[in-house]
N, C-alpha and C positions, 0 to 999 in steps of 0.2 A: 540853880539859876546861874551860878558862876560858869558852869560848863556850857550852858546855853549861850551866854554872852561871849565866851571865849570862841566857841564855834562860829557864832555870828561874825565876830571880828575877822576870823580866818576866811570865812566865806566872802566877806567884803574885800579882803585883800586879793583873793583869787579872782573875783569879778573885775576888780580894777586892773589886774595884771594880765590875765589871759582870757577873760570873759567867762570861762567855764568855772563855776563855783557855787552858784545859787542852788544847785540841786542838792548840795549837802545840808542845807538848812532844814529841809523838810523832815528827814529822819531825826534830826536833832530836836526839832519842835515836838515830834511824837515821843521821843525817848525822854527828854529832859523837862518838857512842859506838860506831857500827858495829853496832848491834843490828838483828836481823831485824824485820820488820813485827810478827810475833806477840809477840816479846819487848819491842819498844818500846811496844806498846799495853798489855801486861800490866804492865810496869814503871811506865809513866805512871799507870795505874789504881791501882797500889799506893801511889804517892806521894800520891795524892789522899785517902788515909785521913787523913794528917797535916794537909794543907791544910784539909780539912773540919772537923777537930777545932778548929783554931785559928780558922777563919772563924766557926764556930758560937759559940764563946766570945765573940769580939769583937762579933759582931752581937747576941748576947744582952745584952751589956753596954750596947748602945745601945737595947735594947728593941725591936728591929726584927723579931724572930721571933714569928710567930703560931703557937703550938704546935697549936692546933685544926686548922690547915691543914697544918702540917708533918708531923704524925704519920701521917695516912693516906697521904700521898705517899711517905713513907719506907717504910711497910709494903709498898706496891706495888713500890717500888724493890728492896727486899730479895727479894721474890718473883721479880722479873724478871732480876736481875743474874746469878744462878747459871746459869740456862738460856742466857743470852746468852754467858757465858764458855764453855759447852759447845759452842755453835754456832761460836764463835771457833776452837776447837780443830779443828773439822771443815772450816772454810773455807780456801780457798787464799789465799796472801799477796796475789795480784793482786786477788782479789775484795774482800778487806779494804781494800786501798788505794783501790779505786774507791768503796766505801761510805764510807770515811773522807773522801775528797775531796768527795763529795757533801754530807756532813754539814757540813764546814767551809765550803763555799760557801753552804749554807743559812743557817748561823749568820751569815756575813758579810752576806748580803742582808737578813736579819732586822735586823741592827744598823743598816742604812741608814735604816730607818723610825723615826720618832719614837715613843716609848712612848705608848700610848693608855690612858687610865684608864677601862677598861670597868667596868660593873656586872654582876657575875655573876648569871645568870638564876635560879639556884636559891638558896634561902635558906641563910644561913650555918649550918653545923652540921646541915643536913638530910641524910637518907639519900642523896638524889640527889647532893648535893655530895660526900659522903664517897666514893661510888662513882666519881664523876668524878675525884677526887683520887687514888684508888687506881689507876685506869686510867692516869692521867698518870704516876704513879710506876712502874707496871709497864713502860710504854714506855721511860721514862728508864733504868730498871735494865737492861732487856734490851739497849738500845742501848749502854749503858756497858760491860756485860760483853762485848758483841760486838766493839766497836771500841776500847775503852780511853779514850774521850774524857772520861769523868767525867760527873757528873750535871748541872752547871750549863748546859753548852752545849745540852743537850736540854730541861731542865726550865724554864729561863727563858723561851725562846720559847713553849713549850707552855702554861705558866701564864699568860703575858700574853695569848696568843691566846684562852684559855678564860675570861678575864675578871679576872685578879688583877693588882693594882698592881705596877709594876716593882720597887720596893724590897722589897715582900713576897716577890716571886718570887726576887729575888737572895738575900735572907736565907734563904728556905726551901732554896734550892739548896746552901747551905753544909752544911746537915744531910744533904741527900740524898747529897752526896759521901761521907759516912761510910758510910751504909747500902749504897749501890751499890758503893763501892770495896771494902769488907770482903767482901761477898757474892761479887762478881766475882773478887776476888783469891784466894778459897778455891779456886775452880776452876782459876785460872791457876797457883797454887802446886802443885796436884796434877800439872799438866803440865810443871812446871819452866820456865815461861815468864818468871818474874820474876827479873831480875838485881838481887839485893838490894844489891850494892855501889853500882851506879849509882842504884838506887832511893832509898837513904838519903841520898846526896849531893845529888841533885836535890830531895828533899823538904826538906832543910835550907835550900837556896837559895830554894825556893818559900815557905817560912814567913816569911822576911824580906820577900818581896814581898807576901804576904797582909796582913801587919800594916800596910804602907803603903797597900795598896789599900783596905782597910776604912775607914781614916781618910779617904782621898780620897772614897769613896762617900758619906760623911756630911758633907762640907764643900764640894765643888766641883761645878760643872755637868758633866754627862756627855756633852754634845753632841759636843765636839771629840774626846774620847777614843774615843767609840763610832764616830766616822767613821774614825779610824785603825785600830781593831780590824776594822772592816768591810773596809777595803781589804786589810789583811794577810791576813785569813781567805780572802777571795776569791782573792787571788794564790796563797797556799799551797795552797788546795784545788784550784785549776785546775792548778797544777804537778804535784801528786800524781796527779790523774786523767789528765793528758796522759802523764806518765811511765808510768803503769800500762797505758794503752790502746795507746800507740804505741812505747814504748821497752822494754817488758818482753821 
């Protein structure tokens, strides 16, 4: 239990600092709590409701959330998370492990590259931008419901790639967690995939980490921390994929 709570606290810190971090909770729930793949993903997603609430409040206090950007993304995430959770219920555990491993490796490789401050090609507040933001949100929501990784690990890379600044992307991802996690958890609760006991305990540990992570995000350089996250994500993702492909 101690190792699980320690991992959850680290996960919370990574979520608060760079967005990418929730992916590491799923293998921890499987290894330390003995949950199946489906239950680990669903329980992790449930805990992200609470990390999202705290992260949103803290980032808003720093004035880092652009609500004109955040609201369309969240609308898309709400639309995508429920069908994603339905797909999760129909997929095999091995398939979900392979998908999860691929996402973790993608996040790790993404973290290796320095953030680029692109200029979005469409005007702020335009119809084109709103459609783009809703499309990003839908992809994030569906992926969150399908794999339980939470919004940030998908939304931060997608938003940076499509032209949004890193801090704006990370701040937006905190709000996306709430939308995607609530919507996806509705479906997961219907299938009794959420272990509420472990979910509440890990959420409490994550909240302590989120508070520290948001403080770090606004006070220190992210270069060294992102390198550590990258290495951990690639190693964990590769382990999960190898186990699923060759040891199942």
